[in-house]
N, C-alpha and C positions, 0 to 999 in steps of 0.2 A: 504494499501500496503507500510508497514512494507517493505524498499528492504536495504536488507542491509546485508551483510557476515559476519560483524561485532553480528550478534545474530546468537546462536547458537535457532534448534529449539521447545526449551522452550522457552526462552524471546522470541520467534515471538511469540509463541501460544499467549503467557503473553498479550505481547501489543498491539495480533487481537482482544484482550477479549474485553481490553483496548479499544481501536477504535469500538469496537460492542457496551460498556457499554456508552459511550458518544456519540452514535448517536442516541439511547436508548435516552436517557436522554432529550440530546438539541432538534430531531429532525433534526438535521443539517446533512451533512454526512463529516469526518474526516476524513484525511490520513495521511501516517506518515511517515519521507525519515529519514533515520540513511545513513551517507556518506556523503560523499565528499558535500563540497560546494563551486566547485571553486572560482562563481565569489560571494560566500555569497548570500545575495537579490533578488539577480538578477535571482539566479540560481533556487535558492527557487517562486520565481514570475513562473518560465518559470518552473518549477515543477508544479505549483498550473495550472495555465493554461493548463496544461493538464489532467486534473481533469476530470470526465463527468461531473459533476452538479457545476460549477466554480462556478458559482452566490452565491451556499450557503456550497460548501466548504472549511473548517476551515484545511490548514496543518500546521504538525509540520513537520519542517527542522531541522534535527542535526548534526554538525557536531561535531565529539566528539574529533577528530585529531584537529581540528583550534580552539575544544573549540566555536562553532558558536550555536546559538540561532536563528532561521526564522521562526516563526511563522509569515504566511499568509490568510489572510481572502476576501472571496465574498463576492462584497458591500454588499448582504443580510448578512448574516453573521455578516458583520461586522456595521451592526445597532443594535445587540445583545453583540458587544462586544468591546469594546472599544482599545484603544493601554493601558489604565491602567491597563485591567485584562490582557493582553495580555504579557502585560510588570511581570505583579505576575506570571502567567502563567507559565515566562520563568525564574525570578526568582527561584520559584520553583524547576523545573527541574530541574538547576545551580547548587540550595543546595544538592544535589541527586547525580548530577552526581561528583559532588567535592568527594563525599562519596565512590563514583567508585560503581554508584548505575543504571546507566544508565536506564535499564525498570520499577524500580520502581519510578524515574525521570519525565517518559515519562507516566506514568500511575496518577501518581500526576499532570503532569498539564496537563492532558488529564479530567482528572478530575473537576479542577476547571475552563477550557473555558467551558466545560460542563454546569457543576450549575450555570455560571454566563450569558451563552447562550439559557436556557428555557427562554422561556416566563412569565412575569409576569402574 
């Protein structure tokens, strides 16, 4: 669900490929939203609630204008992804975002989340 007018078709394809890789590696569904998060976490949680398999889905929501990153996990995904891991992924993304590379940040964050979501 990369949804954004901020991404070019090529960037969107890159993010979609990163989502597919994260899903393949982890076995969990991933979704990405790039755009306004008017109410911050509340908006991200509403977006997550609209995901088809929300019990297992990991949503990465980014509002570049507000410089806001929200990671919402369903209860099943939360068993594998601690708040600490999600925080590390957000830091990795923020570092790339500050350097002006939104797509690289999303790819890095998705990769980190997927690697940590894998069953031991």
